[in-house]
N, C-alpha and C positions, 0 to 999 in steps of 0.2 A: 217758101216758108217751111221750116223743119217740122216734120210730123213726129210727135212723141206719143208712145203708148205707155200709159201710167197705170200700174196695177194697184190693187189694195186701197182704193180711194175712200173706203169706209173705215180704214185704220188711221191711226194717229199721223204717221209720217205721210202716208198717201193723201190724206185729207189736207194737210198743211201744204204739200207740194202742189196739189191741184189748185188750191186757192192762189198760191204765189204765181204759178205758171199762167193761169188764166187772167190774172190781173195785168200781167205784162203785155198780153195780146201780141206777142212776138212769135208764138209757136202755135201750131195746130195740135191741140192736146186731146187725145182720146183716153178718157179716164174710165177704168173698169172696176166695179166692185165684184163681190163673190158671185152674184147672180149672172153678171155679164161675162166673167172670166173665172171659172171654177178650176183652181189649180190642181184639183184631184182628177180632172178629166183631160188626159193627154190630147185627145182628138179635138176638144174644144179649144185648147191652147193653140194648136196648129191652125185651126180654122180662123180664130181671131187674128192671129199674127198674119196669116196670108190674106185676110180681108183688109186689115188696116194698112199693112205694108209700111210700118214705121221706119223712120231714119234712126230713131233712138228709142230704146226700151228702158224705162226706169221701174225697177221692181222692189218696192218696199213690202209687198205682200209676203206673209210668212205664217207658219204655225208657231205661235209664241207662248203656248200654255206649258211653261217649263216643267212644272210638276206632273201634269197630266201626261206629258210626253213620255214619261217613264213607263206608262202602261199603254201608250198609243204610239209605239215606235214606228209602226208601218205607216200611219197617217202622217206623222211628223216628217218622215223621209219622203213620202209622196209629195208633200208640199214644198219642203225645204231643199230637197235634192233632185228628185225626178223631174218635177215641174220646172225647176231652174235649168236643168239640162236641156229640156225641150225648148224653153224660151231662148236659150243661148244658141241651140242648133238652128232654130228658125230665124233668129236674128242674123246669124252668120250666112244663112242661105240668101237672105235679103240684103246682105252687105250693110247691115245696121250695126250700131254699137249698143252697149249695155251698161247701165249703172245698176248695181245690185247692192243690197244692204245685208251686212252680216253683223257679228256680235262679239263682244268681249268674252263670251262663253266658249269660244274656241280655245282659250287658254285655261290652264288648270289653276292659275292664281297663286302659284308658289314662288314666283319671282319676287324678290324683295323690293325691286324698283319698278319704274314704269315700263310697260311692254312697248317694244318697237315692232314694226311690221315683219322683220326678219327673225324674230324670236320663234322658237319651236312651239308648235301648237299641240295641245293635249287636252281635248275636251273631257270633262268629268260628268257630263250629263248626256242623255239622249238628244235633247234639244241642241246642245253645243255640237255634238257629233253630226247631227243632221245638217246644221248650218255649214259646218266645215265641208261636208260632202257636196253641198251646193257650190261652194267656192271652188272646190277641186274640179267639178264638172265644167265650170266656166273656163278655168285655166286650160283644161285638156282640149276644149274646143278651139281655143285660141283666137276668138274674135276680139276686136277692140273693146276693152272693158275697164270699168272702175269698180272695185269691190270695197265698199265703205263699211268698216267695222265701227259700230257705235255702242253706247252703253246707257243703261238706266234711263230709257226714253220716257218722256212724259209730255203732257200738253193740256190745253183746256178742253180738248175734244177726246172722247173715248174714255176707256178705263185705264187708270195708271196709279202709281204710288201716291202722287201728289193729291189726286182727288180722293183716294181712299183715306189718306190721313185727314183731310178736311171732313169727310163724312164721319169717320170714327171720332174725330175731335168734337163733333157736334153731339155725339151720342154718349161718349164716355169721359170720365174724369181722368183716367190714367191709361196711357198706352205704353207698351213695352216694345222697343225697337232695337234691332240688331246694330251693334256699334263696333264690330270688328271686321266688317267687310268694307273695303275702300274702293272708291271709284269716282266717276264724274257724272252727276245727273245731267242729262242732255235733252234740251227742249226740242220739240218738233219744229218750232219756228227757226231755231238756229240751224237745224239740219236742212230745212227747206231753203233758207237763204244761202247756205253754203253750196247746195246743189246748183242753184241758179248761177253762182259764180263759177262753179266747175264747168257747167255747160258752156259758158262764155269763153273759158280759157282752154278747155280740153280740145286737143286736136287728135282725133282718133287715128289719123293716118300715121302719127308718130307712135310706133309700137312701144317705145320705151316708156311712154306715159301710162300704158296699161298696167294694172296690178292692184295690190291691196293698199288701202290708205286708212289710217285711223281718223275718225271724225267725231270728236266729242267736245263738249264745252270745257273751257280751261279751268284749272284748279282741281281740287279733290276734296272729298268729304266721306262720311260714312252714311249708312241709311239713317242712323240716329241723328247725325248732323243735318241731313237733308230734312228730316221730319221736324226738327227744331226750327229750321229756317222757314219751312212752310207754315208752322204754327205762328211764328212771329209776324210774318208778312200778312197772313190771313187776318189775324187779330187787328193789325193796324188798318188794313183795308176795310174790314167789317165795320169799324167805327166810322170810317169816312164815307162808305157807300151804303150803310144800313143793311149789311148782310146778316144772316142769322148768327147769333153769338155762339162761340164754342163753349161747351161744357168742360173742355179739357183743362186740367190743372197741372198735370205733370206728365212728362215723357221720360221713361226710365230706360237707360241703356242696358242691353243684355248681350250675351254672347251667342254666336251661331249655334252652339251646342244647346242653348236654352230654347231655341226655336227650330226644332228639327223639321225638315221638309223632305219629300220623296226624292227630289233632285238636289245634288250638291251644287253649291254656288262657289265661284272663285272668290277667295278671300281678298285677293288683289285684282281689281279690274281697272287699274290705272293705265291709260293708253297715251303714249306720247304722240303728238300731232305734228311734229316737225316736218315730216315728209310731205304732207299735203300743203303745208305752208310754203315749203321750199319750191315744190313743183308747180303749184298753182296760185300761190299768194293768198290762200284761204286760211283765215284764222277765225276761231269761234270765240265769243265773249266768255268771261268768267261765269261759272254756273250760277252764282247768286244774282248777277245781272240778268241772266237769261230767265231765272225764276221770276224776277220782278216783271219782266216783259210778259210772261205767260199769265201771271196772276192778274195783270191789268186787263186781260181779255175775259176774265171770268165775270159772270153775271148771276149771282145767287139770289133768286127771288123767293127761294124756299130752302128747306133743308136738303133738297135733292142736289147731288153733285154729279 
């Protein structure tokens, strides 16, 4: 039975993956949260890897506080680059393979069409640069690996844009949401289900399969469009399930310039997924369909989200 070390199980993607993998009962999964595997502690990473001796490492754990990273550069790099290098080095020593998650933020967002994996990278934030450094560390070590770039991740677990919109929608009558940044909201469920497919079809001995793959839900929208879809679906489901009513009456579209943040975001985060579909037959559902699936998992018994 293949042994998998899964990091970040208290995060969105890690939580979804742990649930999916343990339900299958086909793998021996060792799931680690921050207390069990602190990615800021190199010696602890080495100890856990050498104790578990996994066949496969799946690493969704990351420093994801995009704006705070601008003032916490050292910490962002420690988790997103240095820790990733150590995980990869230890995996290589054990002859294990690695699935690692990266981000659309490795691009600057200036391309007018969808990004493909061979497009030039040019991160415009500390977070994006730290994630790119992690990618480069994996490639330099040269072990069998899949680097999965995803975008706008959300789910029913943890903190994310969807749950923030629901919470604010219960508190406010008007929300102002950026409408000129384009991408694909990607659910943790879709990611987890896709990774299960990848595990089944990936043959690490074939070095040509190693590399970067885009993994996002199909279609595209803006943060404003995503917020409108969340509002519509929540209001419909709240009537059906008796969830707390929204006070929200209007969502207003605004520009990026009207919502300044410490970190720059790519205006274009659209990622083409043809490569992962061709190589492994993996396709993700359209983002509105994925949103419906996630919303069905919610259970609001109070205004808390």
